Steps between C-alpha positions, in 0.01 A plus 500: 500500500589536132289329239589179323533547123423242234461477124243271342322426176190309398301365206315826432820709499653367174849482645490834682646482852351719772650620827315507830593578860356295787454634851386296799386146559375296205242344735308826525227626269638642175508876435628597155631854444493645148700813414424785262642584156872576512528362854602162641445263791732697731258792507311289757795415726415754769150352539573134425693420817213617718236328287708181518435476873154371404529390136726327253568812292616463140601810303517441124706670230291517184686420177702796375544618860744442784687171485252317277580434133468781245346316201502660157144397411233734633171319561171649622398352833852376578495641854185302574683191376784584741262516796325177406834325449605610848178371656550167321862488616387562858208256464295781653198601288348637820774760563401847614617770258629849567605714206617853432411688180569252215507220757159608630353474150651152455352399836159639400502306175590178680246542781222570249565157346595300810246431773782349711662837578426548874574872522635787292695815587525763227749783538445777248366324189513797263163633385368845419830672420498770232638411158789742548590330827483156338722619211755649739517177700538288186776726370692496829486121526590449134843663535791255510766689696851383587795637697873422524499367858275311737523774763394772256208284387385460860530876551293565186224257592164669548149368561266555204268670560673689778466364854516833677490356852741206463804519725850496355604176668213314336572660162863387511411151623250445218738659249779261599272206406390668175837543324673259265812501283421503128681323217684818402643532852279790602234477771125531462184399678345154530207578273443448128294806398357312201276315746334818619159528340479139372125438514342258748279210399197724523313723737374289791138493607538637851151379584636145485733559794350337809785515749553767769684791340692794643577792268770743616527841334764763565314820578739698276498253210443627148497150345214362711258786538240504773231447239694210348541342842127526569426339162719200581377464858133526402542235229640240743243364739583597858832666414646739755669821382759665722681824413849545645585862586835644396548241228511497122493215251777310682286482810694217667827689446369838615313383810600145600414574865137548394479240223642207700246520788217532247618187320549304822161598637327398176691171471439418865129544443467300180787251465590220738876528548623152588807478721803274454477139599662400831874468452493644150818672385431827320659539155846656510585802284 
């Protein structure tokens, strides 16, 4: 089943409209999926349908990404505002959070301040990378490239950093949801590179996180080093660290067949997944 898309705004968004994709029954416990820098909500599609068998899954596009607004004003902490606006829109302060890279850092910041977060899944929150690696990643994501046709743009789409083990079908499927026509008639990607590197509200106190936490690291990742992963896991009380073999920074893209069971096992252990009410009609795409 395809997801159901919506756009919404809220008091803390100052007129910015955000895009989110819903999967599964709204009667089930909420699971919010947060993408990384330069990505969008569709990067979760291949996992969301399976997760939606037990949860009401909501994948968010941060501002400047995907089909959300691309505001001119850059504001520190804006991505945290986006998450909080979504939780207010859903009336679900108790939603479980799963985030990749940038999204993992936003989830960490929220969970450190909110005792209502029931569980947390962190996929590759970058820590420990060399300065040269950080500079290379910033440079790659800061480029605003465009091409004369939609098909060429899809062909040129690449994961940054490289997802060496991603299959071609998944690359093309994600690429097709990551392309947009620009005002000059050319085609580019659904990402405003000015938003890369906008600072968060502040570095969270990981010792304040009280909820069950699963940290997933790609064994080949250069952005979350093994040492960095141990630092994060040791700072969060009771956190579980799991390394995924044959995966880099885009761990859920490289090895979905390993990541999905790990997520389901963790969620089944720590989050009560309510089923639909008798006779309930599931939301249509």
